[in-house]
N, C-alpha and C positions, 0 to 999 in steps of 0.2 A: 489230529493236527500237531505238527511239530513245535516243540517249544524249546528254549534253551536249557541246558541240563540244571544249571543255576536255580532258576526259577521251579522246575520240576521238583528238584531236592527240597527247596524252600517249602512248596505247596505240600510235599509229602511230609512235613513236619520234622525232618531229620536235622535241619540247622537253617540259619539264615543264608541269604545269598552269597554274603561274604565268605562266610565259613564254608560255604559248599565249593568256591573256588579253591580253597585250600584242599579240600579232599580231592579235588580233581588233580590239582598239582601234584599231590601225593600219590597219584595212581591208584586211589581207593574207589575211584568210580568206572565203572565198565558198562559199555552198551553193546549189547550182543556178544559178550566175552571179550571184547576188545576194549584197552583202555582208553579213557574219554579226553578229550582236549577241551581246553578253555575256549568257550564260544560255541561249542558243538550243539546241534540240536537234535531232539530225539521226540518219536511219538510214543507216549505210554501205552497206547492200546496195540501197537504192532512191534514195539522194540522191547528187548529185556534191559532194564535198567538196574544195576546192582550197585550198593554202596557197602563196601566191606563184606563183599559175597553174599549180602542179603537182598532180595528182591524189594523195589520201591513199591511201597504200598501206600495208597492216598487215603488218609484218615479223616474222620469228621472233624472239622475245625471247632476248636472250643477256645474261650476267652474267658480270663480271670483277672480281677483285681485282687492284689495281694497286699496286706501291710507286714513288709517285713521288719521283724523285731531286730533290736540292737543285738549283736553277738552271733549273727548268721553271715555268712558269706554267699554271694549270689550264682558262684559256681555250682555246677551239678557235683563235683567231687572235690574235695580238698585235702592236699597232701600232708596237712597237719592235723587232719582228723577233726576240724572243726566243723560246728553244725552248719548244714547247708540248706539253703533253700529248697534243694531238691527234698530234704527230709519233710519239709512242710507239704511239698507237691505230692509226695507219696501217700499221705493221709487222705486225699481225694478219693483215692482206689478206683482211678478211671484208667481205661485201657490206652487212650492215647498218651504219647510222651509229650510233655509240656517242657517248655524252656522260657526263662525270664528275659525281658526286654528291659535294656538300660543297666546301669549299674548304681549300688549302693555301696560304699564300704562297709567294712566290719563294724565299726563303732555307730554307724548311722542307721535309720529307720525310716519307715513311712512306705510309699504308694510304689508298686511295682505291678507290672503287666505280665501275667503269664499265659502264654498259647502255644500252639502246635502250628501257626500260621507264619511261616518264615518270611512271605511276602510283605504282610502287614509288619511283622517285626522290624523288617529292614526300613519301610517307610518311616516308622517311629524312631528309630535309632540312627538313621543316617544324618549327618550334621546339616546338609543341603536344606532339609525339612524343617530346621529351626523350631522344633517342637518345645514350647515353654514349659519350664518346671519351676515350681514355687516351693521354696523350703523355710520352715520355721526354724530361727536360730536361737538358742538361750546362750548369753555370753556371760564371761566371768566378771563383767564391768559395763556400766551404761556405755550405750553407743552415742559418742559425742557427735555435735553439730560439724565439726571439721571432718569427721569420717563420713558423715553423709555429702558432705561437698567433693571428697576425693572420690566417693562412687559416681556422684554425679557427672565428674570431670573423666572418669574411667581410670582403672587400675590395671597396670600391666603385670601379668603374671607370666614367667617363662617366656618373656620376648612376645608376647600377644596380649592384646588389652581386652579385659574381661568387661562386657556390657551388661549393665543391670537395667532391666525394662521397667521394673516397679519395685518401690521400696517402701515398707510399712514400718513405723516404730510403734510398737505397743505402748499403753500406759504405762508398764513397767519397761524402762528404757533399756534393760537387759535382753529384751525380747525383740526382734525384729523378724520380719517377712520380707524376703526378696525374690524376685523372678528373672529367671535367665534362661537363655537356649544352650548354653554351653554343655558341652558332654565330656568335658576333659575329667580324668581321674581326680577326684577329692577337691574340685576346683571351687568349692564353698568353703571349704576347711582353710585352703591355701590363701584364697581372698580375704578371710577374716585374719589369719596369720599375718598377712602382708600390712594390714591395717592396725595390727599390735593388739588382736583379741584372742582370748583362750577360747574355744568352743565347748560349752558344757553338754550341750544336747542339740542334735540335728536332725529334724524331721522334714522328709518330703511330703508335702502335703496335698499336692496337685501335679498332673501331668496333663497341661493343657486346662480343660475344664473338668476333667476326672479327678475325683478327691477321694480321700481316706474316711470321708464322712460315714459313720455306720459301721466301721471295721475295727475292731480290736487288734491288738498285736498277734500276728501269726493267723489271721482269719481270712477267707477267700469269699470274692462273690463273684458268681457267672453272669456275664453279660454278653452282648451279641457284638459282631464286628462292626455293625452301624454305629454302636454308640460307642465303641472304642475309635472309630473313624472320626465322628463327629466331634467327639472330647478333644483329640489330639489336634484338629485343625482350629478350632477355638482359640484365639488369641485376646489376651486381656488388652485393653486400650492402654498404652503406655501413660504412667502418671509421672507428671513433672517432678522431680526429685528436687526440693528446695529446704532451706533452712527451717526450723520451726516458726510458728507465726510470731512468736515474742520477738525473735531476731528481724523479722521483717518489719514490724513495727517500728524497731529501733531504727533501722536502716532507712526508712521511709521519713522518719522525724528528722533525722540528721541534716539533710538539706534545708530544712525550713529553719533550723537552728542557725546554720551557717549564714543563711540570707539576712536572717533578723540581725546576727552579730555584725556583719559589714554593711548595713543599712546606714547611709548617711544620715544624720539627724540635722534636722532645719536650725536655723540660728546661729549665733557665736559660738565659738569653742570654749570650753571652761579652762581654767589654768591648768589644771592636771591633763586635759586632754592637749593643750598646747606643749606642754613640758614632755608628754610621751611623743608627741609628733618630732620636737625637735631632738629627742634621743634617738629615734629611729632615722632621722636623716643624717646625724652624726655617724651612727655606726655603719649607714650606707657608704657615705663618703670614705669611712675608713677601710672599709672593705674594697670597693670598687674605684675610689679616687674621684677627685672633681670632674664633673663633665660639663 
């Protein structure tokens, strides 16, 4: 059965569909010895499909949860010779060629997915699927009530509003957890910088309902495709972001005080009340004139 080349390349674990399009545009993909074109279909049973002159082979699909340590880049190779996630993947000593899904910057740590299933990788990484990600952020100073309200109202980063679907303030107010589906580069750090905070530590704890629980830095855990799919589809029920309870109580009490303050008392006014009333009337006349 014929399928689009991008899908076949992704299924073979070469790269994601999006990157497969780049390979085709660069002329690195051939079908029966002829350069392929975008949108072209082929049947892997009857057609010879090559990428960089190597025949396409379909590998067994493997799925891993990985805890990326701080000080690693998520690319397979780094021009500055920094430690790569690929160095960690090689310790698995498996035949399949794995790649990571999503990004975490050099100074951040936490959960990543490693697989050779390009089709699934595309579903997780593509913005339209809005896969939620949860981050634990350690800040240089306590997270203020004002910042909570700013996040609730939305913060614009690079001309686009960042929407936080869930926010939790820990007992230590320097530690917060936030859930977003944004995939832009360094978006959590940019958000905190816009609010005036220095990030001391940033950990991605969850992708959907998949978490780092049970994993130490640099460790892997193999799972099934069903577990990955179920985990990334699951979405936390949005939590209403409000000011802390003490502020809510103060805001609730305020109208009661105002009502009591302006409530008219029964009986004649005292001398001091008559004097204040006369002063208010005089100020009014001076300001607006006699009417």
